[in-house]
C-alpha positions as CSV (number, residue, x, y, z in Angstrom):
1,M,3.5,13.6,-40.3
2,E,3.5,10.6,-38.1
3,D,7.1,10.7,-37.4
4,T,6.5,14.4,-36.6
5,A,3.9,13.6,-34.2
6,A,5.8,10.7,-32.6
7,G,8.7,13.2,-32.1
8,F,6.4,15.7,-30.7
9,H,4.9,13.3,-28.1
10,L,8.5,11.9,-27.2
11,R,9.4,15.7,-26.6
12,D,6.6,16.2,-24.3
13,G,7.3,12.8,-22.3
14,V,10.9,14.1,-22.0
15,I,9.9,17.5,-20.8
16,L,7.4,16.3,-18.4
17,L,9.4,13.7,-16.8
18,G,12.3,16.0,-16.6
19,F,10.5,18.7,-14.7
20,A,8.6,16.1,-12.5
21,L,12.1,14.5,-11.6
22,A,13.5,18.0,-10.5
23,F,10.3,19.3,-8.6
24,V,9.6,16.1,-6.8
25,T,13.1,15.5,-5.9
26,V,13.3,19.1,-4.3
27,F,10.0,18.7,-2.7
28,R,10.7,15.4,-1.2
29,R,14.0,16.8,0.1
30,L,12.0,19.5,1.7
31,G,9.4,17.0,3.3
32,L,6.5,18.5,1.3
33,G,5.6,15.3,-0.4
34,A,5.6,14.2,-4.1
35,T,2.1,15.3,-4.9
36,L,2.8,19.1,-4.7
37,G,6.0,18.6,-6.6
38,Y,3.8,17.0,-9.4
39,L,1.3,19.8,-9.3
40,L,3.7,22.6,-9.6
41,A,5.5,20.8,-12.2
42,G,2.4,20.5,-14.2
43,A,1.6,24.3,-13.7
44,V,5.2,25.3,-14.8
45,V,5.2,23.4,-18.1
46,G,1.6,23.9,-18.8
47,P,0.0,26.6,-21.1
48,Y,-0.5,29.4,-18.5
49,V,3.4,29.6,-17.6
50,L,6.0,28.3,-20.0
51,G,3.6,26.6,-22.5
52,L,6.0,23.6,-23.1
53,V,3.3,21.0,-23.2
54,G,-0.3,21.4,-24.2
55,D,-3.4,19.2,-24.1
56,A,-3.8,18.6,-20.5
57,E,-7.4,17.4,-21.1
58,A,-6.3,14.5,-23.2
59,M,-3.6,13.7,-21.0
60,I,-5.7,13.6,-17.9
61,G,-8.1,11.1,-19.5
62,A,-5.5,8.5,-19.7
63,A,-3.7,9.5,-16.4
64,E,-7.0,8.8,-14.6
65,F,-6.2,5.4,-15.0
66,G,-3.7,5.9,-12.1
67,I,-6.8,6.3,-9.7
68,V,-8.1,3.0,-11.1
69,M,-4.6,1.2,-10.3
70,L,-4.7,3.1,-6.9
71,L,-8.1,1.6,-6.0
72,F,-7.1,-2.0,-7.3
73,I,-4.2,-1.7,-5.0
74,V,-6.3,-0.7,-1.8
75,G,-8.7,-3.5,-2.7
76,L,-5.9,-6.0,-2.6
77,E,-5.3,-4.8,1.1
78,L,-8.9,-5.5,2.2
79,N,-10.1,-9.0,2.3
80,P,-13.9,-9.5,2.1
81,T,-14.0,-10.2,5.9
82,R,-12.2,-7.0,6.7
83,L,-14.3,-4.8,4.3
84,W,-17.5,-6.3,5.8
85,R,-16.2,-5.5,9.3
86,M,-15.8,-1.7,8.1
87,R,-19.4,-1.5,6.6
88,G,-20.5,0.6,9.4
89,E,-17.8,3.4,8.9
90,I,-18.1,3.1,5.4
91,F,-21.9,3.9,5.1
92,G,-22.1,5.6,8.4
93,L,-18.9,7.9,8.7
94,G,-18.7,8.4,5.0
95,L,-22.3,9.0,4.3
96,I,-22.3,11.7,7.2
97,Q,-19.2,13.3,5.8
98,V,-20.2,13.6,2.1
99,G,-23.7,14.7,3.1
100,A,-22.5,17.3,5.7
101,C,-19.8,18.7,3.8
102,G,-21.5,18.8,0.3
103,L,-24.5,20.7,1.9
104,A,-22.6,23.0,4.0
105,L,-20.6,24.2,0.9
106,F,-23.7,24.6,-1.1
107,A,-25.2,26.8,1.6
108,T,-22.0,28.8,1.6
109,L,-22.1,29.4,-2.2
110,L,-25.7,30.0,-2.0
111,A,-25.4,32.7,0.8
112,L,-22.0,34.4,-0.1
113,A,-21.3,33.7,-4.0
114,G,-24.6,34.6,-5.3
115,Y,-24.9,31.6,-7.7
116,P,-28.4,30.0,-8.6
117,W,-29.4,27.1,-6.3
118,Q,-29.1,24.7,-9.2
119,A,-25.5,25.9,-9.8
120,A,-24.6,26.1,-6.0
121,L,-25.7,22.5,-5.7
122,A,-23.8,21.3,-8.7
123,I,-20.6,23.1,-7.4
124,G,-20.9,22.5,-3.7
125,L,-21.6,18.8,-3.6
126,P,-18.5,18.0,-5.4
127,L,-16.5,20.1,-3.4
128,G,-17.5,17.9,-0.4
129,L,-15.2,15.1,-1.8
130,S,-11.5,14.6,-1.0
131,S,-8.6,13.4,-3.2
132,T,-8.1,9.6,-2.9
133,A,-5.1,10.0,-5.3
134,Q,-3.5,12.4,-2.8
135,V,-4.6,11.0,0.7
136,L,-4.0,7.4,0.3
137,P,-0.2,7.6,-0.9
138,M,0.3,9.9,2.2
139,L,-1.2,7.2,4.4
140,Q,0.8,4.5,2.8
141,S,3.9,6.4,3.0
142,A,3.4,7.2,6.6
143,G,2.8,3.3,7.3
144,R,-0.7,4.2,8.6
145,L,-3.0,3.0,6.0
146,R,-3.8,-0.3,7.9
147,T,-4.1,1.3,11.4
148,P,-7.6,2.3,12.8
149,F,-6.9,5.9,11.8
150,G,-6.1,4.9,8.3
151,E,-9.2,2.6,8.1
152,R,-11.4,5.5,9.0
153,A,-9.9,7.7,6.4
154,F,-10.1,5.1,3.8
155,A,-13.9,4.4,4.7
156,I,-14.8,7.9,4.0
157,L,-12.9,8.0,0.6
158,L,-14.5,4.7,-0.5
159,F,-17.9,6.0,0.2
160,Q,-17.0,9.3,-1.8
161,D,-16.0,6.9,-4.8
162,L,-19.3,5.3,-4.3
163,S,-21.2,8.4,-4.5
164,I,-20.0,9.5,-7.8
165,I,-22.9,7.7,-9.3
166,P,-25.7,9.4,-7.4
167,L,-23.7,12.8,-7.7
168,I,-23.8,12.3,-11.6
169,T,-27.4,11.6,-11.4
170,I,-28.1,14.7,-9.4
171,V,-26.0,17.0,-11.7
172,A,-27.8,15.5,-14.7
173,A,-31.2,16.2,-13.1
174,L,-30.2,19.9,-12.5
175,G,-29.3,20.2,-16.3
176,T,-31.2,22.9,-18.3
177,G,-30.6,21.0,-21.5
178,Q,-28.7,24.0,-22.8
179,G,-25.3,22.6,-22.5
180,P,-23.1,21.1,-25.2
181,G,-24.2,17.6,-24.5
182,D,-25.3,15.3,-22.0
183,L,-22.3,13.7,-20.6
184,G,-22.7,11.3,-17.8
185,E,-26.4,11.6,-18.1
186,P,-27.8,8.3,-16.7
187,T,-29.3,5.9,-19.0
188,M,-31.6,4.3,-16.4
189,P,-33.4,5.2,-13.2
190,G,-31.4,5.2,-9.9
191,W,-33.2,2.0,-8.4
192,Q,-32.1,0.3,-11.6
193,L,-28.6,1.5,-11.6
194,A,-28.3,0.3,-8.0
195,L,-29.7,-3.2,-8.9
196,V,-27.2,-3.4,-11.8
197,T,-24.4,-2.3,-9.7
198,I,-25.3,-5.1,-7.2
199,V,-25.3,-7.8,-9.8
200,V,-22.3,-6.7,-11.5
201,V,-20.3,-6.7,-8.1
202,A,-21.7,-10.3,-7.5
203,A,-20.7,-11.3,-10.9
204,M,-17.3,-10.2,-10.7
205,V,-16.8,-11.8,-7.3
206,A,-17.9,-15.0,-9.0
207,A,-15.5,-14.7,-11.9
208,G,-12.7,-13.8,-9.4
209,R,-13.3,-17.1,-7.5
210,F,-13.9,-19.4,-10.6
211,L,-11.8,-17.7,-13.3
212,I,-9.0,-15.2,-11.9
213,R,-7.8,-17.4,-9.0
214,P,-7.3,-20.6,-11.1
215,L,-5.6,-18.3,-13.8
216,F,-3.1,-17.0,-11.3
217,R,-2.5,-20.3,-9.9
218,L,-1.6,-21.8,-13.3
219,I,0.6,-18.7,-13.9
220,G,2.3,-19.3,-10.6
221,T,3.0,-23.0,-11.5
222,L,4.7,-22.1,-14.7
223,G,7.0,-19.6,-13.0
224,E,6.6,-16.8,-15.3
225,R,6.8,-13.6,-13.5
226,E,6.1,-11.3,-16.7
227,M,2.8,-13.4,-17.1
228,F,1.8,-12.3,-13.5
229,I,2.2,-8.7,-14.8
230,V,0.1,-9.3,-17.8
231,A,-2.6,-11.2,-15.7
232,A,-2.7,-8.4,-13.1
233,L,-3.2,-5.7,-15.7
234,F,-5.7,-7.8,-17.7
235,T,-7.7,-8.2,-14.3
236,V,-7.6,-4.5,-13.5
237,T,-8.5,-3.2,-16.9
238,G,-11.2,-5.7,-17.6
239,A,-12.8,-4.9,-14.2
240,A,-12.7,-1.3,-15.1
241,L,-14.0,-2.0,-18.7
242,V,-16.9,-3.8,-17.4
243,M,-17.9,-0.9,-15.1
244,E,-17.4,1.9,-17.7
245,T,-19.6,-0.2,-20.2
246,L,-22.3,-0.3,-17.8
247,G,-22.0,3.5,-17.1
248,L,-20.7,2.8,-13.4
249,S,-17.3,4.0,-11.7
250,T,-14.2,2.4,-13.3
251,A,-12.6,2.9,-9.9
252,L,-15.2,0.9,-8.0
253,G,-14.7,-1.9,-10.6
254,A,-10.9,-2.0,-9.8
255,F,-11.5,-1.9,-6.3
256,I,-13.9,-4.8,-6.4
257,A,-11.2,-6.5,-8.5
258,G,-8.6,-6.0,-5.9
259,V,-10.8,-7.3,-2.9
260,M,-11.6,-10.5,-4.9
261,L,-7.9,-11.3,-5.1
262,A,-7.3,-10.0,-1.6
263,D,-7.8,-13.3,0.1
264,T,-5.6,-15.2,-2.2
265,P,-2.0,-16.2,-1.8
266,Y,-1.0,-14.1,-4.8
267,R,-1.8,-10.8,-3.2
268,H,1.7,-9.7,-2.4
269,E,3.0,-10.8,-5.8
270,I,0.3,-8.8,-7.8
271,E,0.8,-5.7,-5.6
272,S,4.4,-5.5,-6.0
273,D,4.0,-5.9,-9.8
274,I,1.2,-3.3,-10.3
275,E,2.9,-0.7,-8.1
276,P,5.3,0.7,-10.6
277,F,2.2,1.4,-13.1
278,R,0.3,3.0,-10.2
279,S,3.1,5.4,-9.2
280,I,3.8,6.5,-12.9
281,L,0.0,7.0,-13.7
282,L,-0.6,8.8,-10.5
283,G,2.2,11.2,-11.0
284,L,1.1,11.7,-14.6
285,F,-2.5,12.5,-13.2
286,F,-1.1,15.4,-11.0
287,L,1.1,16.6,-13.7
288,S,-2.1,17.0,-15.8
289,V,-4.1,18.6,-12.9
290,G,-1.2,21.0,-12.6
291,M,-1.3,21.8,-16.4
292,M,-5.0,22.5,-16.2
293,L,-4.5,25.3,-13.4
294,D,-5.9,28.3,-15.0
295,L,-3.7,31.0,-13.7
296,G,-5.5,33.3,-15.6
297,A,-8.8,32.9,-13.8
298,I,-7.0,33.1,-10.7
299,A,-5.3,36.4,-11.7
300,E,-8.7,37.9,-12.7
301,R,-10.1,36.9,-9.3
302,P,-7.4,36.1,-6.8
303,G,-9.5,37.3,-3.6
304,F,-12.2,35.0,-4.5
305,V,-10.1,31.9,-5.3
306,V,-8.1,32.1,-2.3
307,G,-10.9,32.8,-0.1
308,M,-12.9,30.2,-1.5
309,A,-10.1,27.7,-1.2
310,A,-9.5,28.9,2.4
311,A,-13.3,28.5,3.1
312,L,-13.2,25.1,1.6
313,I,-10.4,23.9,3.8
314,A,-11.8,25.4,7.0
315,I,-15.5,24.1,6.3
316,K,-14.4,20.6,5.6
317,A,-11.6,20.4,8.3
318,T,-14.1,21.7,11.0
319,L,-17.0,19.4,10.0
320,I,-14.9,16.2,9.8
321,T,-13.1,16.9,12.9
322,G,-16.5,17.3,14.7
323,I,-17.7,14.1,12.9
324,G,-14.6,12.2,14.1
325,L,-15.3,13.4,17.8
326,A,-18.8,12.1,17.3
327,F,-17.6,8.8,16.6
328,R,-15.6,8.8,19.7
329,M,-12.1,9.5,18.2
330,P,-9.4,11.1,20.3
331,W,-9.4,15.0,19.4
332,R,-5.8,14.8,17.9
333,R,-6.8,12.2,15.7
334,A,-10.0,13.7,14.8
335,L,-8.1,17.1,13.8
336,A,-5.5,15.0,11.8
337,L,-8.7,13.4,9.8
338,G,-10.2,16.8,9.3
339,L,-7.0,18.2,7.8
340,L,-6.0,15.1,5.8
341,L,-9.4,15.1,4.2
342,S,-9.9,19.0,3.9
343,Q,-8.9,19.4,0.2
344,G,-11.2,19.1,-3.0
345,G,-10.7,16.1,-4.8
346,E,-10.0,14.9,-8.6
347,F,-13.4,13.8,-9.0
348,G,-14.6,17.3,-8.6
349,F,-13.1,17.8,-12.1
350,V,-15.1,15.1,-13.4
351,L,-18.3,16.4,-12.0
352,Y,-17.7,20.0,-13.1
353,T,-17.4,18.7,-16.6
354,Q,-20.5,16.9,-16.4
355,A,-22.3,20.1,-14.9
356,Q,-20.7,22.1,-17.7
357,A,-22.1,19.7,-20.4
358,V,-25.7,19.8,-19.1
359,G,-25.7,23.5,-18.9
360,V,-25.8,24.0,-15.0
361,I,-22.4,26.1,-14.9
362,D,-20.3,27.7,-17.7
363,A,-16.7,27.1,-18.8
364,E,-15.5,29.9,-16.9
365,T,-17.0,28.7,-13.5
366,A,-15.7,25.2,-14.1
367,S,-12.1,26.4,-14.7
368,L,-12.5,28.8,-11.6
369,F,-13.5,25.9,-9.3
370,G,-11.1,23.5,-10.8
371,A,-8.4,26.0,-9.7
372,I,-9.9,26.3,-6.2
373,I,-9.7,22.6,-6.0
374,T,-6.2,22.5,-7.3
375,L,-5.1,25.1,-4.6
376,S,-6.7,23.3,-1.9
377,M,-4.9,20.2,-2.8
378,A,-1.4,22.0,-2.7
379,T,-2.1,23.2,0.8
380,T,-2.6,19.6,2.3
381,P,1.3,18.6,3.0
382,F,1.8,22.2,4.3
383,L,-1.1,21.7,6.9
384,M,0.0,18.5,7.9
385,M,3.5,19.7,8.6
386,A,2.2,22.8,10.5
387,T,0.0,21.0,12.8
388,A,2.4,18.0,13.3
389,R,3.3,19.4,16.8
390,I,-0.5,19.8,17.8
391,R,-1.4,16.5,16.6
392,R,1.4,14.4,18.3
393,E,0.2,12.3,21.1
394,P,1.9,13.0,24.5
395,A,4.9,11.1,25.5
396,A,2.9,9.3,28.5
397,A,0.3,8.0,25.8
398,H,3.1,6.3,23.8
399,Q,4.2,4.6,27.0
400,E,1.0,3.1,27.5
401,R,0.0,-0.3,26.1
402,E,-1.6,-0.1,22.8
403,G,-5.2,-1.4,22.6
404,P,-6.6,-4.0,20.5
405,N,-6.5,-3.5,16.6
406,A,-9.3,-2.9,14.6
407,D,-10.0,-6.6,13.8
408,G,-9.9,-7.4,17.7
409,S,-6.5,-8.8,17.7
410,K,-3.7,-7.6,20.0
411,P,-0.9,-5.6,18.6
412,G,1.6,-7.9,16.7
413,Q,-0.9,-10.8,17.1
414,G,-3.0,-11.2,14.2
415,G,-4.6,-8.9,11.7
416,D,-2.3,-7.5,8.8
417,G,0.0,-5.9,11.3
418,A,2.4,-9.0,11.5
419,A,5.4,-8.9,13.7
420,A,7.6,-11.5,11.9
421,L,8.0,-12.1,8.3
422,V,8.9,-15.7,7.3
423,V,10.4,-16.1,3.7
424,G,10.3,-19.8,2.8
425,Y,7.7,-22.3,4.2
426,G,9.4,-25.6,3.5
427,R,10.1,-28.3,6.4
428,F,12.4,-25.4,8.1
429,G,10.3,-22.6,7.7
430,Q,7.1,-24.6,8.9
431,T,8.8,-25.3,12.2
432,V,9.9,-21.6,12.5
433,A,6.7,-20.1,11.8
434,Q,4.7,-22.3,13.9
435,T,7.0,-21.9,16.9
436,L,6.6,-18.1,16.6
437,M,2.8,-18.4,16.4
438,S,2.7,-21.0,19.5
439,A,4.3,-17.7,21.3
440,G,1.5,-15.6,20.0
441,V,3.4,-13.7,17.5
442,S,1.6,-12.8,14.2
443,V,3.5,-14.2,11.1
444,T,3.2,-13.5,7.5
445,T,4.8,-16.2,5.3
446,I,5.8,-16.3,1.7
447,D,6.9,-19.0,-0.5
448,K,6.8,-19.5,-4.5
449,D,5.8,-23.1,-4.4
450,V,2.3,-23.3,-5.6
451,E,1.7,-26.8,-4.6
452,L,3.2,-26.3,-1.2
453,I,0.8,-23.2,-0.7
454,D,-2.2,-25.1,-1.7
455,T,-1.0,-28.2,0.9
456,A,-0.6,-25.4,3.6
457,A,-4.1,-23.8,2.8
458,E,-5.5,-27.4,3.4
459,F,-4.1,-27.5,6.8
460,G,-5.6,-23.8,7.5
461,M,-2.3,-22.0,7.0
462,R,-2.2,-18.9,4.9
463,V,0.9,-18.6,2.8
464,Y,1.3,-16.0,0.2
465,F,2.8,-16.5,-3.3
466,G,6.1,-14.6,-4.1
467,E,9.7,-14.4,-4.7
468,G,11.1,-13.9,-1.4
469,T,14.5,-12.3,-2.7
470,R,12.7,-9.4,-4.3
471,L,12.8,-6.1,-2.1
472,D,9.5,-4.9,-3.7
473,L,7.7,-8.0,-2.7
474,L,9.1,-7.8,0.8
475,R,7.9,-4.2,1.2
476,Q,4.5,-5.2,0.0
477,A,4.5,-8.1,2.4
478,G,5.1,-5.6,5.3
479,G,8.9,-5.6,5.5
480,G,8.7,-1.9,6.5
481,E,6.4,-2.9,9.6
482,V,7.6,-6.1,10.9
483,Q,10.4,-6.6,13.8
484,V,11.8,-9.7,12.3
485,I,12.5,-11.0,9.0
486,M,13.6,-14.8,8.7
487,F,14.8,-16.2,5.6
488,C,14.4,-20.0,5.8
489,L,15.1,-20.8,2.1
490,D,16.6,-24.2,0.6
491,D,19.9,-24.4,-0.6
492,D,22.6,-21.5,-0.8
493,Q,20.3,-18.7,-2.4
494,L,21.2,-15.7,-0.5
495,E,24.1,-13.1,-1.0
496,R,25.8,-10.7,1.1
497,D,24.8,-7.7,-1.1
498,F,20.8,-8.6,-1.0
499,L,21.2,-8.8,3.0
500,E,22.9,-5.4,3.0
501,A,20.1,-4.2,0.7
502,V,17.4,-5.9,3.0
503,H,18.8,-4.1,6.1
504,D,19.1,-0.6,4.4
505,A,15.3,-1.0,3.2
506,F,13.9,-2.3,6.6
507,P,16.3,-1.1,9.2
508,Q,13.9,-1.5,12.1
509,A,13.9,-5.4,11.6
510,S,16.3,-8.1,12.8
511,I,17.3,-10.5,10.0
512,F,18.0,-14.3,10.5
513,V,19.0,-16.5,7.9
514,R,19.0,-20.3,7.3
515,V,22.3,-21.3,5.8
516,F,23.0,-24.4,4.0
517,D,26.5,-25.3,5.5
518,R,29.6,-23.8,6.9
519,R,30.6,-22.5,3.6
520,S,27.5,-20.3,3.5
521,V,28.3,-18.9,6.9
522,V,31.8,-17.9,5.7
523,K,30.4,-16.4,2.3
524,L,27.8,-14.2,4.4
525,A,30.4,-13.3,7.0
526,G,30.0,-9.5,7.9
527,S,26.4,-9.3,6.6
528,P,24.1,-7.1,8.8
529,V,22.1,-10.4,10.2
530,Q,21.4,-11.1,13.9
531,G,21.9,-14.7,13.3
532,M,22.6,-17.5,11.1
533,V,21.4,-21.0,11.6
534,R,22.9,-24.1,9.7
535,E,20.0,-26.1,8.6
536,M,21.1,-29.6,9.8
537,F,23.0,-28.6,13.0
538,G,20.4,-28.6,15.7
539,S,19.0,-31.8,14.2
540,A,22.3,-33.5,14.0
541,L,23.1,-32.7,17.5
542,A,19.6,-34.0,18.6
543,M,20.3,-37.3,16.9
544,A,23.8,-37.6,18.6
545,R,22.3,-37.1,22.0
546,L,20.0,-39.8,21.2
547,G,22.7,-42.1,20.2
548,L,24.8,-41.5,23.2
549,Q,21.6,-42.1,25.6
550,D,21.5,-45.4,23.8
551,L,25.1,-46.0,24.3
552,G,24.5,-45.6,28.1
553,V,26.4,-42.4,28.5
554,N,25.1,-40.5,31.4
555,E,23.3,-37.0,30.8
556,S,26.2,-34.8,32.3
557,E,28.7,-36.2,29.9
558,I,26.3,-36.0,26.9
559,D,26.0,-32.2,28.2
560,E,29.6,-31.8,28.3
561,A,30.1,-33.4,24.8
562,E,27.7,-31.1,23.3
563,E,29.2,-27.9,25.0
564,T,32.7,-29.1,23.9
565,F,31.6,-29.5,20.2
566,R,29.9,-26.2,20.2
567,A,32.7,-24.5,21.5
568,I,35.1,-26.1,19.0
569,D,32.7,-25.4,16.1
570,Q,32.1,-21.7,17.1
571,E,36.1,-21.3,17.1
572,R,36.3,-22.9,13.8
573,L,33.7,-20.7,12.4
574,R,35.3,-17.5,13.8
575,R,38.7,-18.4,12.4
576,Q,37.2,-19.3,9.0
577,K,35.3,-16.1,8.7
578,E,38.5,-14.0,9.6
579,A,40.6,-15.9,7.0
580,G,37.7,-16.1,4.5
581,D,39.0,-19.9,4.0
582,I,37.0,-23.1,5.0
583,Y,40.1,-25.1,5.6
584,A,41.1,-22.6,8.2
585,A,41.4,-23.9,11.8
586,R,41.6,-27.7,10.6
587,E,43.7,-28.7,13.5
588,V,40.9,-27.9,16.2
589,M,38.4,-30.3,14.3
590,V,37.5,-33.5,16.4
591,T,38.8,-36.2,14.3
592,E,39.3,-39.1,17.0
593,P,37.6,-40.1,20.2
594,R,38.5,-37.7,22.8
595,S,40.3,-39.6,25.8
596,P,39.1,-39.7,29.3
597,Q,41.8,-37.4,30.5
598,E,40.9,-34.8,27.6
599,R,37.2,-35.0,28.8
600,G,38.3,-34.6,32.6
601,L,37.7,-38.1,33.7
602,S,39.8,-40.1,36.2
603,P,41.4,-43.2,34.8
604,G,38.9,-46.2,34.1
605,E,35.9,-43.5,34.2
606,G,33.9,-43.2,31.2
607,Q,34.8,-46.7,29.8
């Protein structure tokens, strides 16, 4: 029996992955995004179409861990200082959005659908929430998560997640006690729940500083990448478990865990290790949501489902746009925010399960509004595509200078939006990074030497831990946004294939490389780099100049000698790269002192 069950689950996995691969590939090619592809793939293989895979309820329970992973990664993007700076938007913009949209939808259901006020409230308030699992990946893929617009969208989504506990409390209070159980019913009064939440968050922050950070430092010293993955998964699952045990939001726990590690040098390494798990689990979540789409309920009342989904989108888009305008957003960005958050969210499924459990709504109603939420989620990519031209800023606006970033810094000068990425913070990288910063350029630096990172921190320099020859880590460190990537690594670590892959992954960035010697230059000839610098070349020339000055050679002759050597050296390198042979152009090397005639001096001059 166990072998049969294992074979059955393996068959399910193959079917789900196959359909997901096909649908997501097609939808990404059409520019509709991965989310819609996952939803439709789940609907096709689910019990209401082909019936190839069942038990979506069990699968969605495991797949919801993808949301936990997503919130952990978002937490890594927000250090405590930045989060504190956003507190006004989280508790101002977020509270107004949840309250206004939830109550407006409650009033709509009460007036038009004829539900009792308890049921209308239990249905309407969850509809006010949007899909974190859909919106955040859309912002990330568009490169807008770290922008002021992305921060406002995230502030609303974060408050929505914080509101889950009070919404569960409200739904439980509306219960008749006639449902099949009391799932999610609070075990303590609201004020005690709030106090416990504050204490737990403070405890988690303390644990992160005194336990988790030293753990990651130890693992970094050992140099075991696999242990980083284990430690990262342990951190996020442990934080989620603590919150779940206390009846709090697991996603909130994961978010706090991410925030407490956001200010550490290991942020990018952790993020790149967790990202594959997040992507897979989120895809599984949307597959299970698609499987739960009750096409029978839609077929019985198609007008109601489509009309209610349209009303949901229209009400939320209008209200959120108005709220954005009230918060002094330009109308195009306010409209974009309204459309982006116009759908129902995954937490609606959770709250409808709670409402059904305490007898506020029946199973048919829960299924019907689950279909409405799913349909609204499916419309978001189409809405964003259809309104792209309207929301696009005029050409004149793009030519204006950009204002300060949300953290008060100028573009490319501070905050998370660095203009340069320096890989390697040894004696060479330090000089490069500090020179760039002296010119006002914002720099992100990466190194894998833990002791060097700690030493840099003692001098006030932030260096992130990570292996700079991994594309996924470069991407997490902002490789897709910077204008310059500079590899300042010791020895001869880089290969031409790797540099070509970096250029393909981040075509907007110019690549500069520190090379060990001319052999390295010949090896990397033809690679897509803007410049290669031999690590001792400039310092050797500087020392030669000092020696010539001490020997009494005048400054013009010193300049001429340096120019001559540089020209000879460049010619040798050109011919060596063409031939692919380090011994090419040996005859042009300077192997003897040049005579005064060769230097263009008259007899007796320069003696």
